[in-house]
C-alpha positions as CSV (number, residue, x, y, z in Angstrom):
1,X,0.0,0.0,0.0
2,X,1.1,3.6,-0.8
3,X,0.7,6.3,1.9
4,X,0.0,9.9,0.9
5,X,-0.1,12.5,3.6
6,X,-1.4,15.9,2.6
7,X,-1.0,18.8,4.9
8,X,-1.3,22.6,4.9
9,X,-3.1,25.6,6.3
10,X,-7.0,25.7,6.3
11,X,-8.6,26.7,3.0
12,X,-5.3,26.3,1.1
13,X,-6.8,23.9,-1.4
14,X,-5.9,20.5,0.1
15,X,-9.2,18.8,-0.8
16,X,-9.2,20.2,-4.3
17,X,-5.7,18.7,-4.8
18,X,-6.9,15.4,-3.4
19,X,-9.9,15.4,-5.9
20,X,-7.4,15.8,-8.8
21,X,-5.2,13.1,-7.4
22,X,-8.1,10.6,-7.2
23,X,-9.3,11.6,-10.7
24,X,-5.9,11.0,-12.2
25,X,-4.8,7.8,-10.4
26,X,-3.7,5.1,-12.9
27,X,-6.0,2.1,-13.6
28,X,-6.0,-0.4,-10.8
29,X,-5.6,2.2,-8.0
30,X,-7.9,1.6,-5.1
31,X,-7.8,4.6,-2.8
32,X,-9.2,5.1,0.7
33,X,-9.4,8.5,2.4
34,X,-9.0,9.6,6.0
35,X,-9.9,13.2,7.0
36,X,-8.6,14.6,10.2
37,X,-10.1,17.9,11.4
38,X,-10.9,19.7,14.7
39,X,-14.6,20.3,14.9
40,X,-16.2,20.2,11.5
41,X,-15.5,18.7,8.1
42,X,-17.6,17.4,5.1
43,X,-14.8,16.4,2.8
44,X,-15.2,12.7,3.6
45,X,-18.8,12.6,2.5
46,X,-18.1,14.7,-0.6
47,X,-15.4,12.4,-1.8
48,X,-17.4,9.2,-0.9
49,X,-20.3,10.5,-3.0
50,X,-18.1,11.7,-5.9
51,X,-15.8,8.8,-6.2
52,X,-17.4,5.9,-4.3
53,X,-14.4,5.3,-2.2
54,X,-14.2,4.2,1.4
55,X,-13.7,7.1,3.8
56,X,-13.2,7.8,7.5
57,X,-13.2,11.0,9.5
58,X,-11.7,11.8,12.9
59,X,-12.4,14.9,15.0
60,X,-9.4,15.8,17.2
61,X,-11.4,18.2,19.5
62,X,-9.0,19.3,22.3
63,X,-6.1,17.4,20.7
64,X,-3.8,18.9,18.1
65,X,-5.0,17.4,14.7
66,X,-1.5,16.4,13.7
67,X,-1.0,14.6,17.1
68,X,-4.4,12.9,16.5
69,X,-3.2,11.7,13.1
70,X,-0.1,10.1,14.7
71,X,-2.4,8.3,17.2
72,X,-4.8,6.9,14.6
73,X,-2.4,6.3,11.6
74,X,-1.7,2.6,12.5
75,X,-5.5,1.9,12.8
76,X,-6.1,3.7,9.5
77,X,-3.5,1.6,7.7
78,X,-5.1,-1.6,9.0
79,X,-8.6,-0.4,8.0
80,X,-7.4,0.4,4.5
81,X,-5.7,-3.0,4.2
82,X,-8.8,-4.8,5.4
83,X,-10.7,-3.3,2.5
84,X,-7.9,-4.4,0.0
85,X,-7.1,-0.8,-0.8
86,X,-3.6,0.0,-2.3
87,X,-3.5,3.8,-1.6
88,X,-4.3,5.5,1.7
89,X,-4.8,9.3,1.4
90,X,-4.7,11.3,4.6
91,X,-5.7,14.9,4.8
92,X,-4.6,16.7,8.0
93,X,-6.0,20.0,9.4
94,X,-2.4,21.2,10.0
95,X,-3.5,24.2,12.0
96,X,-0.4,25.2,14.1
97,X,2.2,24.7,11.3
98,X,4.7,23.5,13.9
99,X,3.7,19.9,14.0
100,X,4.2,17.8,10.9
101,X,2.3,14.7,10.1
102,X,4.7,13.2,7.5
103,X,6.2,9.8,8.2
104,X,8.9,7.7,6.7
105,X,7.7,5.6,3.7
106,X,5.0,8.2,2.9
107,X,4.8,10.8,0.2
108,X,4.5,14.1,2.1
109,X,2.6,16.8,0.2
110,X,2.4,20.3,1.5
111,X,-0.3,22.4,0.0
112,X,0.2,26.1,0.1
113,X,-2.0,28.9,-1.3
114,X,-0.3,31.4,-3.6
115,X,-2.5,34.1,-2.3
116,X,-1.4,33.6,1.3
117,X,1.4,36.1,1.0
118,X,5.0,35.8,-0.1
119,X,6.3,35.5,3.4
120,X,3.9,32.6,4.3
121,X,6.4,29.8,3.4
122,X,8.8,31.1,6.1
123,X,6.0,30.6,8.7
124,X,5.4,26.9,7.8
125,X,8.5,25.0,8.6
126,X,8.7,22.1,9.4
127,X,5.3,21.5,7.8
128,X,6.9,22.6,4.6
129,X,10.5,21.8,5.3
130,X,9.8,18.0,5.8
131,X,7.5,17.6,2.8
132,X,8.6,15.9,-0.4
133,X,6.5,18.1,-2.7
134,X,5.1,21.6,-2.3
135,X,1.9,22.1,-4.2
136,X,1.2,25.8,-4.7
137,X,-2.5,26.4,-5.4
138,X,-4.6,29.3,-6.7
139,X,-1.7,30.3,-9.0
140,X,-4.3,31.6,-11.5
141,X,-5.0,34.5,-9.1
142,X,-1.5,36.0,-9.1
143,X,0.9,37.4,-11.7
144,X,3.9,35.6,-13.1
145,X,6.2,37.9,-11.1
146,X,4.3,37.0,-7.9
147,X,4.6,33.3,-8.7
148,X,8.4,33.6,-9.0
149,X,8.7,35.5,-5.7
150,X,6.6,32.9,-4.0
151,X,8.6,30.1,-5.5
152,X,11.8,31.7,-4.3
153,X,10.4,32.0,-0.8
154,X,9.8,28.3,-0.7
155,X,13.3,27.6,-2.0
156,X,14.8,29.7,0.8
157,X,13.0,27.4,3.3
158,X,13.7,24.1,1.4
159,X,16.2,24.6,-1.4
160,X,15.7,21.1,-3.0
161,X,12.0,20.6,-2.6
162,X,9.9,19.8,-5.7
163,X,7.4,22.6,-6.4
164,X,4.2,22.0,-8.4
165,X,2.1,25.1,-9.3
166,X,-1.6,24.5,-10.0
167,X,-5.1,25.8,-10.3
168,X,-6.3,22.7,-8.4
169,X,-9.9,23.3,-9.3
170,X,-9.1,22.6,-13.0
171,X,-6.1,20.4,-12.2
172,X,-3.6,22.2,-14.3
173,X,0.1,21.5,-13.8
174,X,-0.3,18.3,-11.7
175,X,1.4,15.8,-14.1
176,X,4.6,15.9,-12.1
177,X,2.8,15.2,-8.9
178,X,1.0,12.3,-10.4
179,X,4.3,10.8,-11.6
180,X,5.7,11.1,-8.1
181,X,2.6,9.3,-6.8
182,X,2.9,6.5,-9.4
183,X,6.6,6.1,-8.5
184,X,6.1,6.2,-4.8
185,X,7.2,2.9,-3.1
186,X,4.7,1.0,-1.1
187,X,5.0,0.7,2.7
188,X,7.4,-2.0,3.7
189,X,7.5,-4.2,6.8
190,X,9.7,-1.8,8.8
191,X,8.1,0.3,11.6
192,X,6.6,3.6,10.5
193,X,8.0,6.6,12.4
194,X,7.7,10.4,12.1
195,X,10.2,12.2,10.0
196,X,10.7,15.0,12.4
197,X,10.6,15.6,16.2
198,X,7.2,16.9,17.4
199,X,7.1,20.0,19.7
200,X,8.2,19.8,23.3
201,X,6.0,17.9,25.8
202,X,2.6,18.8,27.2
203,X,2.4,22.2,28.9
204,X,0.1,23.2,31.8
205,X,-2.0,25.4,29.4
206,X,-2.7,22.2,27.3
207,X,-4.1,20.5,30.4
208,X,-6.4,23.3,31.3
209,X,-4.6,26.0,33.5
210,X,-6.0,29.4,32.5
211,X,-3.9,31.8,34.5
212,X,-1.6,34.1,32.5
213,X,2.0,34.5,33.3
214,X,4.8,32.0,33.3
215,X,5.1,32.1,37.1
216,X,1.7,30.4,37.3
217,X,2.8,27.5,35.2
218,X,5.5,24.7,35.3
219,X,7.1,22.3,33.0
220,X,8.3,23.8,29.7
221,X,7.9,27.6,30.1
222,X,9.3,30.7,28.4
223,X,9.5,34.3,29.9
224,X,9.2,37.1,27.4
225,X,12.9,38.0,27.3
226,X,14.2,34.4,27.4
227,X,15.6,33.3,24.0
228,X,14.9,29.7,24.6
229,X,12.3,27.7,26.6
230,X,13.3,26.4,30.0
231,X,12.0,23.9,32.5
232,X,10.4,25.0,35.8
233,X,9.4,22.5,38.4
234,X,6.2,22.8,40.3
């Protein structure tokens, strides 16, 4: 089975890219789809109705959606295998841009909107830095000069990343991405692990403390003028 993990900011065009991927998969491809979101999503129903593929959806609620993806990925792979699927497509909410859902043996696809601003790629590492392919969407809405500036911004973050520019609604420019998917190796017998290190531990804000000020918290904290986080015992 091949594993595709698609991540990126909300409303960047991830589902539109996934639609084009499913439409253009080679004969014999049997995709399954998992949507991970926080409180609301309809993409699973839309893709099931449009393509007749098996789908699942997970709401992360109080948990980071990328953390939730890590927790359920093993179950999702077994679910897809039980249905004799040979491609599992996962769409992550990717809200904080600090976590990254990509694993070894997956094809990591970062979807970035061209109208999000030329500085937006600098705000997305490691979500962008650890991806295999950057798909830049909505390129029909900007000028050629803006495209080139945006592309160079991505190159400054990840010099050797493959960049695909597309109007994902129409599917223009996605031939290279489809070749990457066709050539992507299947998952082997080795354990699947994350490509990068997730953020530092759980903080007291995450477990429900509402007081402001680092003196009211413990664990990994950071005063305003501290260049790096530090640990404070309770």
